[in-house]
C-alpha positions as CSV (number, residue, x, y, z in Angstrom):
1,X,239.7,149.0,56.6
2,X,238.4,146.7,59.6
3,X,234.6,147.6,60.6
4,X,232.9,146.8,63.8
5,X,229.4,146.9,64.0
6,X,227.6,147.4,67.2
7,X,223.8,147.1,67.3
8,X,223.4,144.1,64.4
9,X,219.4,144.6,64.2
10,X,217.4,146.6,61.2
11,X,220.3,149.0,60.5
12,X,223.4,147.8,61.8
13,X,222.5,144.3,60.2
14,X,222.0,146.2,56.8
15,X,225.0,148.1,56.9
16,X,227.2,144.7,58.1
17,X,225.8,142.7,55.7
18,X,226.6,145.4,52.7
19,X,230.5,145.9,53.7
20,X,231.1,142.2,54.4
21,X,229.6,141.5,50.9
22,X,231.8,143.5,49.3
23,X,235.2,142.4,51.0
24,X,235.2,144.3,54.4
25,X,236.5,142.5,57.1
26,X,233.5,143.0,59.4
27,X,233.2,142.2,62.8
28,X,229.9,142.4,64.9
29,X,229.3,142.4,68.7
30,X,226.2,140.7,69.5
31,X,224.5,138.5,72.4
32,X,222.1,136.0,73.0
33,X,220.2,135.0,69.9
34,X,221.5,137.3,67.6
35,X,225.0,136.1,68.3
36,X,223.8,132.5,68.0
37,X,222.1,133.4,64.4
38,X,225.0,134.9,62.9
39,X,227.7,132.3,64.0
40,X,225.3,129.9,62.3
41,X,224.1,131.7,59.3
42,X,226.2,135.2,58.7
43,X,224.2,138.3,58.4
44,X,221.3,137.6,56.0
45,X,220.2,140.5,53.9
46,X,217.0,140.7,51.8
47,X,216.8,143.3,49.7
48,X,215.7,144.4,45.9
49,X,214.6,140.8,45.4
50,X,217.5,139.1,46.3
51,X,219.4,138.0,49.2
52,X,223.1,137.6,50.4
53,X,224.5,135.7,53.4
54,X,227.5,137.6,54.8
55,X,230.2,135.6,56.7
56,X,231.2,138.1,59.5
57,X,233.2,137.7,62.7
58,X,230.7,137.8,65.8
59,X,231.1,137.8,69.7
60,X,229.6,138.7,72.7
61,X,233.3,139.9,74.0
62,X,234.5,142.9,72.4
63,X,238.1,142.0,73.6
64,X,237.9,139.4,71.4
65,X,237.2,141.6,68.0
66,X,240.1,143.9,69.0
67,X,240.1,147.7,68.2
68,X,238.5,148.9,64.8
69,X,239.3,151.0,62.0
70,X,235.4,151.9,61.3
71,X,233.1,151.4,64.3
72,X,229.4,151.4,63.4
73,X,227.3,152.4,66.2
74,X,223.4,150.8,65.5
75,X,221.9,150.4,69.1
76,X,218.8,152.0,70.0
77,X,219.5,155.0,72.2
78,X,217.7,153.9,75.4
79,X,220.5,151.1,75.4
80,X,223.5,153.3,74.3
81,X,224.8,154.2,78.1
82,X,224.7,150.2,78.9
83,X,226.9,149.3,75.7
84,X,228.9,151.9,76.2
85,X,231.5,150.3,78.5
86,X,231.3,146.8,76.8
87,X,232.7,148.6,73.3
88,X,235.6,150.1,75.0
89,X,237.8,147.4,73.6
90,X,236.8,148.1,69.8
91,X,238.2,152.1,69.9
92,X,241.9,153.2,69.6
93,X,242.8,156.5,68.9
94,X,242.8,156.0,65.2
95,X,238.7,154.5,65.0
96,X,236.7,156.6,63.3
97,X,233.3,156.3,65.2
98,X,229.8,156.4,63.2
99,X,226.8,156.6,65.1
100,X,223.4,155.7,63.5
101,X,220.6,156.9,66.0
102,X,217.4,158.3,65.6
103,X,216.8,161.9,67.0
104,X,219.5,163.9,69.0
105,X,222.8,162.5,69.5
106,X,224.4,162.9,72.7
107,X,227.1,165.0,70.8
108,X,224.9,166.8,69.1
109,X,225.2,170.4,70.7
110,X,229.1,169.7,71.9
111,X,229.8,173.4,70.9
112,X,227.0,174.6,72.9
113,X,226.8,172.7,76.0
114,X,224.4,175.0,78.0
115,X,222.1,174.0,75.4
116,X,222.6,170.3,75.8
117,X,219.8,168.1,77.5
118,X,221.8,166.4,80.3
119,X,219.3,163.3,79.8
120,X,221.3,162.6,76.7
121,X,224.6,161.6,78.6
122,X,223.6,162.4,82.2
123,X,227.4,161.4,83.8
124,X,229.5,161.5,80.7
125,X,229.7,157.8,80.4
126,X,228.7,157.6,76.6
127,X,231.4,160.7,75.6
128,X,234.3,159.2,77.9
129,X,234.0,156.0,75.4
130,X,232.9,157.6,72.1
131,X,235.4,160.8,72.1
132,X,233.8,163.4,69.9
133,X,237.1,164.2,67.9
134,X,236.7,160.7,66.6
135,X,233.0,161.0,65.5
136,X,231.3,161.2,62.1
137,X,227.7,162.3,62.3
138,X,225.3,160.1,60.3
139,X,221.8,160.4,59.2
140,X,219.9,157.4,57.8
141,X,217.4,157.6,55.1
142,X,216.6,153.8,54.7
143,X,213.6,151.8,56.0
144,X,214.7,148.2,57.0
145,X,213.5,145.8,59.6
146,X,214.8,142.7,61.4
147,X,211.8,140.0,61.7
148,X,214.3,137.6,63.6
149,X,217.6,137.7,65.0
150,X,220.5,138.1,62.2
151,X,218.0,138.6,59.5
152,X,217.3,142.4,57.7
153,X,214.8,143.0,55.4
154,X,215.5,146.2,53.5
155,X,212.2,148.1,52.6
156,X,213.0,151.1,50.6
157,X,216.1,153.8,50.7
158,X,219.6,153.3,50.9
159,X,221.0,156.6,51.6
160,X,223.3,158.0,54.1
161,X,224.2,161.2,55.0
162,X,227.8,161.9,56.5
163,X,229.6,164.8,57.9
164,X,231.9,166.1,60.8
165,X,230.7,167.9,63.5
166,X,233.1,170.6,62.9
167,X,231.7,170.9,58.9
168,X,235.4,170.3,57.6
169,X,235.6,167.9,54.6
170,X,238.1,166.0,55.7
171,X,240.6,163.0,54.3
172,X,238.6,160.4,56.8
173,X,235.1,161.5,55.7
174,X,235.9,160.9,52.3
175,X,237.7,157.3,53.2
176,X,234.6,156.3,55.2
177,X,231.8,157.7,52.4
178,X,234.0,155.6,49.5
179,X,234.1,152.5,51.5
180,X,230.0,152.9,52.1
181,X,229.7,153.8,48.3
182,X,231.7,150.9,47.5
183,X,229.4,148.8,49.3
184,X,226.3,150.0,47.1
185,X,224.7,152.7,49.5
186,X,223.8,156.2,48.0
187,X,226.0,158.5,50.0
188,X,226.0,162.1,50.7
189,X,228.8,164.1,52.6
190,X,227.6,167.6,54.4
191,X,229.4,170.4,55.9
192,X,226.0,171.1,58.3
193,X,225.3,168.0,59.5
194,X,223.8,169.0,62.4
195,X,221.2,170.5,60.6
196,X,220.7,167.3,58.6
197,X,220.0,165.5,61.8
198,X,217.7,168.1,62.7
199,X,215.6,167.9,59.6
200,X,215.3,164.1,59.9
201,X,214.2,164.7,63.4
202,X,211.6,167.5,62.0
203,X,210.0,164.7,60.0
204,X,209.7,161.8,62.2
205,X,209.5,162.9,65.8
206,X,205.6,163.2,65.4
207,X,205.4,160.3,63.3
208,X,207.2,157.9,65.4
209,X,205.1,158.7,68.5
210,X,201.9,158.9,67.4
211,X,202.5,155.8,65.8
212,X,203.3,154.1,68.9
213,X,200.2,155.2,70.5
214,X,197.7,154.6,67.7
215,X,199.4,151.7,66.1
216,X,198.3,153.0,63.0
217,X,200.9,153.3,59.8
218,X,202.2,156.6,58.6
219,X,199.3,156.4,55.8
220,X,196.5,156.5,58.2
221,X,198.1,159.4,60.4
222,X,198.6,161.2,57.5
223,X,194.8,160.8,56.6
224,X,193.4,162.1,59.4
225,X,192.7,165.6,59.4
226,X,192.9,166.2,63.1
227,X,195.9,164.3,63.8
228,X,198.0,165.3,60.8
229,X,197.1,169.3,62.0
230,X,198.3,168.1,65.2
231,X,201.5,167.1,63.8
232,X,202.0,170.3,62.1
233,X,201.6,172.0,65.0
234,X,204.8,170.1,66.9
235,X,206.7,170.7,63.7
236,X,206.1,174.5,63.8
237,X,207.5,174.3,67.2
238,X,210.2,172.3,66.4
239,X,211.2,174.6,63.4
240,X,211.4,177.5,65.5
241,X,214.0,175.4,67.7
242,X,216.0,174.9,65.0
243,X,216.3,178.3,63.7
244,X,217.5,179.2,67.3
245,X,220.2,176.7,67.4
246,X,221.4,177.1,64.0
247,X,219.7,174.2,62.1
248,X,217.0,176.6,60.4
249,X,214.5,174.6,58.1
250,X,213.1,176.6,54.7
251,X,210.4,173.6,54.2
252,X,206.7,173.7,55.2
253,X,205.3,171.0,57.2
254,X,202.8,170.4,54.7
255,X,205.5,169.9,52.1
256,X,207.2,167.3,54.3
257,X,203.9,165.6,54.9
258,X,203.6,165.0,50.9
259,X,207.3,163.5,51.5
260,X,206.2,160.6,53.7
261,X,203.0,160.3,52.3
262,X,205.0,158.8,48.9
263,X,206.2,155.9,51.2
264,X,203.1,154.5,51.8
265,X,201.5,152.5,54.5
266,X,204.8,151.9,56.4
267,X,205.1,151.1,60.1
268,X,207.8,153.8,61.5
269,X,210.5,152.1,63.9
270,X,209.0,152.8,66.9
271,X,205.9,150.8,65.9
272,X,207.9,148.2,65.2
273,X,209.8,148.5,68.3
274,X,206.4,148.7,70.5
275,X,205.2,145.5,68.5
276,X,208.5,143.6,69.4
277,X,208.2,144.7,73.4
278,X,211.2,146.9,72.9
279,X,212.1,150.1,74.6
280,X,211.3,153.5,72.4
281,X,213.4,156.3,71.7
282,X,211.4,158.6,73.5
283,X,214.0,161.0,74.7
284,X,216.3,161.2,71.6
285,X,213.5,161.9,69.6
286,X,210.8,164.1,71.9
287,X,211.9,164.7,75.2
288,X,215.8,166.2,74.2
289,X,213.9,168.8,71.7
290,X,211.7,169.8,74.2
291,X,214.5,170.4,76.6
292,X,216.2,172.5,74.1
293,X,213.5,174.4,73.1
294,X,213.0,175.2,77.4
295,X,217.0,176.4,77.3
296,X,216.0,179.0,74.1
297,X,212.9,180.2,75.5
298,X,210.6,178.6,73.3
299,X,207.1,177.5,74.3
300,X,206.5,174.1,72.9
301,X,203.0,173.1,74.1
302,X,202.0,170.5,71.2
303,X,205.1,169.1,71.8
304,X,204.8,168.9,75.7
305,X,201.1,167.1,74.9
306,X,202.5,164.3,72.6
307,X,205.1,163.8,75.0
308,X,203.2,163.3,78.1
309,X,201.0,161.1,76.2
310,X,203.2,158.9,75.0
311,X,205.4,158.9,78.1
312,X,202.3,157.8,79.7
313,X,202.0,155.2,77.1
314,X,205.4,153.4,78.0
315,X,205.5,153.7,81.2
316,X,202.2,151.3,81.3
317,X,204.2,148.7,79.0
318,X,205.5,145.6,80.2
319,X,208.9,144.9,78.2
């Protein structure tokens, strides 16, 4: 199976290196310093005390790479619209597309268009290039960082949840799951991928923005009684929204925080983006859930406050 990677950063680089190292023909669309680094050294992955240098095809022109059997989209949500047109030559009618994005993806409420926030794909440019009937939804449970172009460190976790948006357990879903399992990833197939996406969002829609505002690692956020209580209020609002859109959450916010606490003093992906001077995924992680809440008539005063503060913080950054 020919595999294309768009976004060879922390997650995309990890996936690409694992697949290439186990024999899959991997092509990477990259530019600038990342393009130069991968051309010179392949994709470098450090994990579990070892390292691999995975050879891949790489180009800044998707026409050079051609249509792929499997296309992994791992760019940050703010960059997806700009990337959409550039990746069109990587896709034909047979391509299976697996977006690996944080937060609410553009396709999430495809069966409930009245609830879908327009900001996720305001002019339909993303959906036009990445058609919904070729998508497999994905939730990533792994902590990776890319300290320099073409280099990835995986710190912990190696799980993916994969699922058809329709909930069907299809042959193509099993083919993709098998490919990732053979590369050493922990794979779960799901018949409720939207619920899995909302559950992950419920856990990180607070930690990410709070870490961006405060520059604090997760353990320090949880150790502050006032901040953790604020986060629990936002989680309660998100749980109400989830119940209203068919994505109920049975776990308590306190129990979810205990899971996060076990991960120790880690930096969220949004904090890593702030420190690197990159755009942050504020819309997908916070503004979109808030907009969905407005559409289903659920008040979100705590979510509103965090969004306003983080939006103001972000508007004053120089990228």
